[in-house]
Every structure is written in C-alpha cells, then in structure tokens.
C-alpha positions, 0 to 999 in steps of 0.5 A, spaced: 435 931 946 442 929 950 450 928 946 448 920 948 440 921 943 444 925 938 450 921 938 447 915 937 441 917 933 447 920 927 451 912 928 444 910 925 445 913 919 452 911 918 450 905 914 446 907 910 451 915 908 457 909 907 453 905 901 450 911 899 458 913 898 459 905 896 455 907 890 456 913 887 464 913 888 466 906 889 469 901 894 476 902 891 480 907 887 481 908 879 488 905 877 488 912 875 488 916 881 491 914 887 488 912 894 489 920 898 485 922 890 480 918 892 478 916 899 477 925 899 471 923 893 468 917 897 470 922 905 466 927 902 461 924 897 459 920 905 459 926 909 454 930 904 450 924 905 450 923 912 449 931 913 442 931 908 439 925 911 440 928 918 439 934 915 431 929 913 431 927 920 430 932 924 437 931 927 439 938 925 435 945 922 435 945 916 439 951 911 435 958 910 437 960 903 436 967 902 
C-alpha cells in the first residue's frame, strides 16, 4: 500500500470517528468546563476511534497482547 492509498483509506474513516466522538463527548463544551478541557476529551475520543477503525480495516497491525 502506498502512502497515498493509506492516507486516502484513513481519511475515509474520519466521518465515522467524528460521529463517534460527537455521540460520546458532545459537540460543544458543557457549561461547567472550558473549551480546552472539552477539546482534549473530544480529540482523545476521536483519535482512539480512528485507531480502532484503522485496526479493524487492516490498515495497521493489531497490537500484540503479552
């Protein structure tokens, strides 16, 4: 797989990961939290889902369990 193919395959996962993060963390900060805390939570959720989806699609190897 070329870098361009990998990038295109990863990019196709973005809408699913974004929808997941919006469902789990919301689209805006709660009244009690600032935007930086919200951004950190949302980004962690989004990136974790991107990695999960990439493993599921076979784009990256599954982590070995020891």
